[in-house]
C-alpha positions as CSV (number, residue, x, y, z in Angstrom):
1,X,20.3,-18.0,20.2
2,X,19.6,-16.0,17.1
3,X,16.9,-13.4,16.7
4,X,13.9,-14.2,14.6
5,X,14.5,-11.0,12.8
6,X,16.9,-10.9,9.9
7,X,19.5,-8.2,9.3
8,X,18.1,-6.3,6.3
9,X,14.6,-4.8,6.8
10,X,13.1,-3.0,3.9
11,X,9.8,-1.5,2.8
12,X,7.7,-4.2,1.3
13,X,4.4,-5.3,-0.3
14,X,2.6,-8.4,0.8
15,X,-0.5,-10.1,-0.5
16,X,-3.1,-12.4,1.1
17,X,-4.5,-14.8,-1.5
18,X,-7.8,-16.3,-0.4
19,X,-10.4,-18.7,-1.6
20,X,-13.7,-18.8,0.2
21,X,-12.8,-18.4,3.9
22,X,-9.2,-19.7,3.7
23,X,-6.0,-17.8,3.2
24,X,-2.9,-19.0,1.4
25,X,0.3,-18.6,3.3
26,X,3.9,-19.4,2.7
27,X,6.4,-21.0,5.1
28,X,9.5,-18.9,4.9
29,X,12.8,-20.6,4.4
30,X,15.2,-21.1,7.3
31,X,17.7,-18.6,5.9
32,X,18.9,-16.5,9.0
33,X,19.4,-13.4,6.8
34,X,15.6,-12.9,6.2
35,X,13.0,-11.6,8.5
36,X,11.5,-14.4,10.6
37,X,13.1,-17.5,9.1
38,X,10.9,-20.6,9.3
39,X,7.7,-18.6,10.1
40,X,4.5,-18.7,8.2
41,X,3.6,-15.4,6.5
42,X,2.3,-13.7,3.4
43,X,3.7,-13.8,-0.1
44,X,5.6,-10.7,-1.0
45,X,8.9,-8.9,-0.5
46,X,11.0,-5.8,-0.6
47,X,10.6,-3.0,-3.1
48,X,13.3,-2.5,-5.7
49,X,14.7,1.0,-6.0
50,X,12.0,3.5,-7.3
51,X,9.4,0.7,-7.4
52,X,5.8,1.3,-6.3
53,X,4.1,-1.0,-3.8
54,X,1.6,-2.3,-6.4
55,X,4.3,-3.1,-8.9
56,X,6.4,-4.9,-6.2
57,X,3.5,-7.2,-5.3
58,X,2.9,-8.1,-9.0
59,X,6.6,-8.9,-9.4
60,X,7.0,-10.7,-6.0
61,X,3.8,-12.8,-6.4
62,X,5.0,-13.9,-9.9
63,X,8.4,-14.8,-8.6
64,X,7.0,-16.7,-5.6
65,X,4.0,-18.4,-7.2
66,X,4.3,-18.3,-11.0
67,X,1.0,-16.4,-11.1
68,X,0.8,-13.1,-12.9
69,X,-1.5,-10.6,-11.2
70,X,-3.0,-7.5,-12.9
71,X,-3.6,-4.4,-10.8
72,X,-7.4,-5.1,-11.1
73,X,-6.9,-8.6,-9.5
74,X,-6.0,-7.4,-6.0
75,X,-7.2,-4.8,-3.6
76,X,-5.4,-2.7,-1.0
77,X,-6.1,-3.9,2.6
78,X,-3.9,-2.0,5.0
79,X,-0.6,-0.5,6.1
80,X,1.6,-1.8,8.9
81,X,4.4,0.8,9.5
82,X,6.9,0.7,12.4
83,X,10.0,2.5,13.5
84,X,13.3,1.0,14.6
85,X,14.7,3.9,16.6
86,X,18.1,2.4,17.3
87,X,18.7,2.3,13.5
88,X,16.7,5.5,12.9
89,X,14.6,3.8,10.2
90,X,10.9,3.5,9.4
91,X,9.7,0.2,7.9
92,X,6.6,0.2,5.8
93,X,4.5,-2.8,4.8
94,X,1.5,-2.5,2.4
95,X,-0.9,-5.4,2.4
96,X,-3.2,-6.4,-0.4
97,X,-5.8,-9.2,-0.8
98,X,-6.4,-11.4,-3.9
99,X,-9.6,-13.3,-4.3
100,X,-9.0,-16.6,-6.1
101,X,-11.9,-17.1,-8.4
102,X,-11.1,-20.5,-9.9
103,X,-9.2,-22.7,-7.4
104,X,-8.6,-25.3,-10.2
105,X,-7.0,-22.7,-12.5
106,X,-5.0,-21.3,-9.6
107,X,-3.7,-24.8,-8.5
108,X,-2.8,-25.6,-12.1
109,X,-0.7,-22.4,-12.5
110,X,0.7,-22.3,-9.0
111,X,4.4,-23.2,-8.5
112,X,6.1,-22.4,-5.2
113,X,9.2,-20.3,-6.1
114,X,10.3,-19.3,-2.7
115,X,9.9,-20.6,0.8
116,X,9.8,-24.1,2.2
117,X,6.0,-24.8,2.0
118,X,2.6,-23.4,1.5
119,X,-0.9,-24.1,2.7
120,X,-4.4,-22.8,3.0
121,X,-5.7,-21.9,6.5
122,X,-9.1,-21.2,7.8
123,X,-9.4,-18.9,10.9
124,X,-9.2,-21.8,13.3
125,X,-6.1,-23.5,11.7
126,X,-4.4,-20.1,11.3
127,X,-4.9,-19.3,15.0
128,X,-3.3,-22.7,15.9
129,X,0.0,-21.8,14.1
130,X,2.8,-21.1,16.5
131,X,5.2,-19.2,14.3
132,X,3.6,-16.4,12.2
133,X,5.4,-13.3,11.1
134,X,3.9,-10.7,13.6
135,X,3.0,-7.9,11.2
136,X,1.6,-10.5,8.7
137,X,-0.5,-11.9,11.6
138,X,-1.9,-8.4,12.3
139,X,-3.0,-8.1,8.6
140,X,-4.4,-11.6,8.4
141,X,-6.3,-11.2,11.7
142,X,-7.8,-8.0,10.3
143,X,-8.7,-9.8,7.0
144,X,-10.4,-12.6,8.8
145,X,-12.4,-10.1,10.9
146,X,-13.5,-8.4,7.7
147,X,-14.6,-11.8,6.2
148,X,-17.0,-12.5,9.2
């Protein structure tokens, strides 16, 4: 049985787009080389060499959704950092939130560029998901707590 964790962890930026009290998540592809294949998680990805976290989320969100963000469109939410001692590396995740103002405009511009599926989830439907990337779940749980 293969591990849910892929082979190449990197520092990454992730974003939680939301409309009203629902978050938009992506179902990751089943590629065994990525972190948590087939799990639901945030949009985002690894930083390129010398790239800042904010620039990475702008690039990644455009690649994955066809939507171009400006720095003023999203806000910093939290860090999730962890260590993998056996490999002597520290993994850093920076999470941001993006409030969707016009759902009609968003849906018109949205085009899934990566992953197998996407959907909006309220807190109840999110909590019923079986396979959520663990560090994304931590950030999303925190975000839902803030929304209360």
